[in-house]
TORRO-830283 format. One record per residue (C-alpha): residue number from 1; x, z, y. Coordinates in pm, 1 decimal. Layout:
% TORRO-830283
  resi         u         w         v
   NUM         X         Z         Y
...
***
This chain:
% TORRO-830283
  resi         u         w         v
     1      12.0      15.4      18.1
     2     274.5     132.2     209.4
     3     477.1    -216.4     155.8
     4     114.9    -489.0     224.4
     5      63.2    -218.4     555.3
     6    -277.6    -182.4     456.2
     7    -430.9      56.9     232.5
     8    -707.1     327.9      92.8
     9    -702.0     653.7     -88.9
    10   -1061.5     864.6     -93.8
    11   -1034.4    1138.4    -277.4
    12   -1277.7    1368.5    -456.2
    13   -1357.0    1742.9    -285.4
    14   -1635.4    1980.0    -316.5
    15   -1857.9    2127.4    -121.3
    16   -1753.0    2411.0    -293.9
    17   -1400.8    2426.7     -79.0
    18   -1594.2    2576.7     182.1
    19   -1702.4    2876.0      -2.9
    20   -1983.2    2887.7    -297.2
    21   -2001.9    3232.7    -534.3
    22   -1879.8    3209.7    -885.0
    23   -1640.7    2841.9    -793.8
    24   -1368.1    3050.6    -632.9
    25   -1116.6    2847.6    -823.7
    26   -1314.2    2581.7    -842.8
    27   -1336.9    2562.6    -454.7
    28    -957.8    2655.0    -403.4
    29    -883.8    2333.7    -581.2
    30   -1118.6    2141.8    -402.5
    31    -947.5    2306.9     -79.7
    32    -633.7    2166.8    -143.8
    33    -781.3    1817.9    -208.3
    34    -910.1    1877.0     151.3
    35    -562.9    1946.9     227.2
    36    -392.9    1703.5     106.7
    37    -661.2    1394.3     252.2
    38    -608.5    1597.6     614.4
    39    -205.0    1624.4     577.6
    40    -165.8    1233.8     412.8
    41    -367.2    1092.5     611.0
    42    -173.3    1249.5     934.3
    43     182.9    1140.0     761.8
    44      30.7     783.5     705.5
    45    -106.5     757.7    1078.2
    46     -39.8     392.4    1200.0
    47     103.2     235.7     797.7
    48    -230.1      57.3     783.0
    49    -344.1     290.9     440.1
    50    -603.7     583.7     517.1
    51    -664.6     888.1     324.1
    52   -1053.3     970.4     332.9
    53   -1208.0    1209.5      85.0
    54   -1554.7    1239.0     -89.7
    55   -1785.5    1509.4    -162.0
    56   -2032.5    1339.4    -433.3
    57   -2416.8    1430.6    -501.5
    58   -2532.9    1446.4    -859.0
    59   -2584.4    1632.7   -1165.9
    60   -2310.2    1836.0   -1297.3
    61   -2299.1    2082.8   -1532.8
    62   -2058.1    2299.7   -1245.4
    63   -2350.0    2397.8   -1129.1
    64   -2437.2    2592.9   -1400.4
    65   -2136.1    2770.8   -1477.0
    66   -2154.0    2983.5   -1131.8
    67   -2466.3    3180.6   -1270.6
    68   -2413.0    3471.9   -1515.4
    69   -2770.5    3403.3   -1639.2
    70   -2839.0    3242.0   -1996.4
    71   -2855.3    2851.4   -1929.6
    72   -3208.9    2726.7   -1939.8
    73   -3150.1    2385.0   -2109.9
    74   -3436.5    2294.4   -2023.7
    75   -3490.6    2397.4   -1646.3
    76   -3131.4    2234.7   -1587.5
    77   -3252.2    1901.8   -1743.9
    78   -3572.7    1902.8   -1516.9
    79   -3312.1    1966.4   -1214.1
    80   -3048.2    1695.8   -1349.2
    81   -3348.8    1439.7   -1342.6
    82   -3425.6    1524.6    -985.4
    83   -3067.7    1469.1    -883.2
    84   -2945.4    1147.8    -751.5
    85   -2708.0     913.3   -1053.4
    86   -2323.7     894.2   -1006.9
    87   -2413.5     535.9    -883.7
    88   -2552.1     694.0    -595.4
    89   -2275.5     822.8    -385.4
    90   -2105.5     443.9    -460.0
    91   -2204.5     280.1     -86.1
    92   -2003.3     543.2      44.2
    93   -1700.8     476.4    -155.1
    94   -1799.6     119.0    -117.9
    95   -1760.6     181.7     314.4
    96   -1479.7     349.5     289.0
    97   -1299.0     131.8      92.2
    98   -1363.2    -180.1     289.6
    99   -1207.3    -316.7     619.9
   100   -1527.1    -217.7     788.9
   101   -1331.9     143.4     735.6
   102    -992.1      48.8     906.1
   103   -1073.1     318.1    1181.2
   104   -1188.5     627.0     959.7
   105    -906.9     835.8     832.8
   106    -890.7    1193.7     732.8
   107   -1293.6    1230.8     704.5
   108   -1464.5    1409.7     445.9
   109   -1735.3    1277.9     365.6
   110   -2070.7    1470.5     276.2
   111   -2356.1    1264.8      72.5
   112   -2679.6    1440.5     -30.0
   113   -2939.4    1224.6    -107.1
   114   -3063.9    1158.8     197.1
   115   -2807.6    1225.2     393.8
   116   -2452.8    1139.9     488.4
   117   -2261.1    1441.0     689.9
   118   -1881.2    1504.8     764.7
   119   -1724.7    1760.7     739.1
   120   -1554.0    1963.8    1021.4
   121   -1164.6    2031.0     975.2
   122   -1025.5    2335.5     935.0
   123    -931.6    2432.2    1320.7
   124    -849.3    2707.5    1521.8
   125   -1109.8    2871.2    1730.8
   126   -1064.1    2853.0    2083.5
   127    -992.1    3030.9    2308.4
   128    -755.9    3285.2    2135.8
   129    -778.3    3678.0    2234.2
   130    -389.5    3730.9    2424.8
   131    -186.1    4011.5    2423.5
   132     194.7    4123.8    2501.0
   133     183.4    4320.4    2199.0
   134     -60.4    4350.4    1939.0
   135    -120.9    4692.7    1701.8
   136    -429.4    4721.7    1518.4
   137    -591.9    4874.4    1796.7
   138    -574.4    4664.6    2009.6
   139    -683.3    4371.6    1730.3
   140    -988.1    4604.9    1734.6
   141   -1029.6    4517.0    2042.2
   142   -1028.1    4188.3    1988.9
   143   -1232.4    4203.2    1700.5
   144   -1474.9    4420.7    1849.4
   145   -1483.0    4190.5    2225.1
   146   -1379.3    3825.2    2207.8
   147   -1474.7    3752.1    1842.1
   148   -1755.5    3966.7    1829.6
   149   -2024.2    3670.7    1886.9
   150   -1760.5    3390.9    1684.9
   151   -1719.4    3539.2    1356.4
   152   -1789.9    3208.5    1180.5
   153   -1999.4    3244.3     827.9
   154   -1860.8    3112.3     499.2
   155   -2077.6    2764.3     318.8
   156   -2149.9    2484.2     389.6
   157   -2314.7    2511.1     710.3
   158   -2397.7    2283.5     999.8
   159   -2249.0    2244.0    1309.1
   160   -2289.2    2056.5    1606.2
   161   -1971.5    1764.0    1665.5
   162   -1668.5    1793.9    1913.2
   163   -1524.8    1438.3    2106.3
   164   -1245.2    1354.7    1889.8
   165    -951.4    1147.6    2069.4
   166    -964.4     841.3    1830.1
   167    -597.1     757.6    1866.6
   168    -420.8    1113.5    1810.0
   169    -747.4    1271.4    1608.0
   170    -732.6    1548.8    1827.0
   171   -1071.0    1714.2    1954.4
   172   -1126.2    1663.7    2311.6
   173   -1066.6    2044.2    2412.5
   174    -829.9    2070.9    2124.9
   175    -576.1    1835.4    2370.9
   176    -686.3    2033.9    2706.4
   177    -562.0    2389.1    2545.7
   178    -252.8    2236.3    2396.4
***
């Protein structure tokens, strides 16, 4: 891909990397894959090779494993029958592999029935709390004051978008604070 100056890599991730009870190890492995997408997309920027991730939706056995309850095969069959077939994910793959997606790099795309979403990238929540010399008491004060209403919940959650400078890949706010 580097030699020809173009190409597209799609890694498979999961919403479990954002936190799902009972799926810690699975989520950690998918989080590692998400980190590879972010890093490789930065390392390959400007080469014509892009790297993205797909979080597909469909019938799997992984959802069964995070419950302590015995698996109800009949209920599981009904649940899986209501889920889309694997090929429902292929339009995202087809697009990301196409030249139409030449400007899409470092993105995690989630497809879930009728919805297509982008995951947010890990980022520092700005502005930071500032102190010349941190102590445990001053850290506690930061959590009691500056961070009190800014703690971020775990799990697959929605957020509003921030504008991104497509050339640099940075959020506009992050560039201002850099």
